[in-house]
C-alpha positions as CSV (number, residue, x, y, z in Angstrom):
1,X,0.0,-0.1,-0.5
2,X,2.8,2.0,0.9
3,X,6.6,2.6,0.6
4,X,8.1,4.7,3.5
5,X,11.5,5.2,3.5
6,X,11.7,2.2,0.8
7,X,10.8,-0.1,3.5
8,X,8.2,-1.8,1.1
9,X,4.5,-1.9,2.2
10,X,3.4,-1.6,5.7
11,X,0.4,-3.8,4.9
12,X,0.1,-6.1,1.6
13,X,-3.2,-5.4,-0.5
14,X,-4.5,-9.0,0.0
15,X,-4.3,-8.6,4.0
16,X,-6.8,-5.6,3.8
17,X,-10.3,-5.2,4.2
18,X,-12.8,-2.2,3.9
19,X,-15.9,-2.2,5.6
20,X,-18.6,0.1,5.4
21,X,-17.4,2.2,2.3
22,X,-19.9,4.4,1.0
23,X,-18.1,6.7,-1.2
24,X,-17.0,4.9,-4.7
25,X,-18.6,7.3,-6.7
26,X,-17.3,10.6,-5.2
27,X,-13.8,8.7,-5.3
28,X,-14.2,7.9,-9.0
29,X,-15.4,11.4,-9.7
30,X,-12.5,13.0,-8.5
31,X,-10.1,10.7,-9.9
32,X,-9.1,8.8,-6.8
33,X,-7.1,5.5,-7.4
34,X,-9.7,3.1,-7.3
35,X,-9.5,0.5,-4.5
36,X,-11.2,-1.7,-6.9
37,X,-8.3,-2.2,-8.9
38,X,-6.1,-3.6,-5.9
39,X,-6.3,-7.1,-4.2
40,X,-8.1,-5.2,-1.0
41,X,-11.4,-6.6,0.0
42,X,-14.4,-4.1,-0.2
43,X,-17.4,-4.5,1.9
44,X,-19.3,-1.6,1.0
45,X,-22.3,-0.3,2.8
46,X,-24.8,-2.0,0.7
47,X,-23.1,-5.4,1.1
48,X,-22.8,-5.0,5.0
49,X,-26.3,-4.3,5.3
50,X,-27.5,-6.6,3.0
51,X,-25.1,-9.5,5.0
52,X,-25.7,-7.8,8.4
53,X,-23.0,-6.0,10.1
54,X,-21.9,-9.4,12.5
55,X,-21.8,-11.6,9.4
56,X,-19.8,-8.8,7.1
57,X,-17.5,-8.7,9.9
58,X,-17.4,-12.4,10.0
59,X,-16.7,-12.2,5.9
60,X,-13.4,-9.8,6.9
61,X,-12.3,-11.6,9.5
62,X,-11.8,-14.8,7.3
63,X,-9.5,-12.9,5.3
64,X,-7.5,-11.4,8.4
65,X,-7.5,-14.4,10.5
66,X,-5.5,-16.5,8.1
67,X,-2.8,-18.6,10.0
68,X,0.2,-17.0,8.2
69,X,-0.8,-13.6,9.6
70,X,0.0,-12.5,13.0
71,X,-2.8,-10.7,13.8
72,X,-4.8,-8.2,12.3
73,X,-5.0,-4.0,13.1
74,X,-8.4,-2.5,13.5
75,X,-8.2,1.6,11.7
76,X,-11.5,3.2,12.1
77,X,-12.4,6.3,10.5
78,X,-15.2,7.8,12.8
79,X,-16.8,9.2,9.5
80,X,-18.0,5.5,8.7
81,X,-20.7,6.3,11.0
82,X,-24.1,8.0,10.0
83,X,-23.8,11.5,9.6
84,X,-26.7,12.2,11.6
85,X,-25.1,10.6,14.8
86,X,-21.3,11.7,14.4
87,X,-21.5,14.9,12.4
88,X,-18.1,15.6,14.6
89,X,-15.8,14.9,11.5
90,X,-14.5,17.3,8.8
91,X,-15.6,15.4,6.0
92,X,-19.1,14.4,6.3
93,X,-21.1,12.5,4.0
94,X,-24.6,11.1,4.4
95,X,-25.7,7.5,5.5
96,X,-23.3,5.6,7.4
97,X,-22.9,2.5,10.0
98,X,-25.6,3.1,13.4
99,X,-23.8,2.6,17.0
100,X,-25.5,-1.0,17.1
101,X,-23.3,-1.6,13.6
102,X,-20.2,-0.4,15.0
103,X,-20.4,-2.1,18.0
104,X,-21.1,-5.6,16.7
105,X,-18.3,-5.2,13.9
106,X,-16.0,-4.6,16.8
107,X,-17.1,-7.5,19.1
108,X,-17.0,-9.8,16.4
109,X,-13.7,-8.8,15.3
110,X,-12.4,-9.0,19.2
111,X,-13.8,-12.5,19.5
112,X,-11.2,-13.9,17.3
113,X,-8.5,-12.7,19.8
114,X,-6.5,-11.8,17.0
115,X,-6.6,-8.1,17.0
116,X,-3.2,-6.4,17.6
117,X,-4.7,-2.8,17.8
118,X,-7.0,-0.1,16.8
119,X,-6.5,3.6,15.9
120,X,-9.4,5.9,15.4
121,X,-9.0,8.8,13.0
122,X,-11.2,11.7,11.7
123,X,-12.9,12.8,14.3
124,X,-13.0,16.2,15.6
125,X,-13.7,17.4,19.0
126,X,-13.9,20.8,17.9
127,X,-17.5,19.9,16.4
128,X,-18.4,17.9,19.5
129,X,-18.5,21.3,22.3
130,X,-20.7,19.5,24.9
131,X,-18.7,16.1,24.4
132,X,-21.7,14.2,24.0
133,X,-20.7,12.6,20.5
134,X,-17.3,12.0,22.0
135,X,-19.1,10.4,25.2
136,X,-21.4,7.9,22.9
137,X,-18.1,6.9,20.7
138,X,-16.4,6.0,24.0
139,X,-19.4,4.1,24.9
140,X,-20.1,1.8,22.1
141,X,-16.1,1.6,21.5
142,X,-16.2,0.0,25.0
143,X,-18.8,-2.2,24.2
144,X,-17.9,-3.5,21.3
145,X,-14.0,-4.0,22.5
146,X,-15.4,-6.5,25.7
147,X,-14.5,-9.6,24.6
């Protein structure tokens, strides 16, 4: 995916799953590199909703829990959540995961005991002056990360 300081990819495309994507048309319109042209597996928002969050997460984990991998890392962009429940992001987009869908996804991932870490990005606390969104996000993360 990247070649920082000539150290080759930090993650191989075949070891990455994008879950809940909903900006394919916009990315295409702006000329972004197409994820579809890589070995990255994509379970877009429609696919996630069709399968259900838990089943979509289980499908992603089939790829991420292979024995040759030492585990997997969870990268969570806060803007994957529905804009109406988490507007504290700089890149707003309608629709997205619900709190329950995020919690279910994290619970399935944590149940494998193969998650090695998680990072949360995109959340902008300046857009949450009363901290209510941060509290709800923290509550959902805590519930989802309990195994």
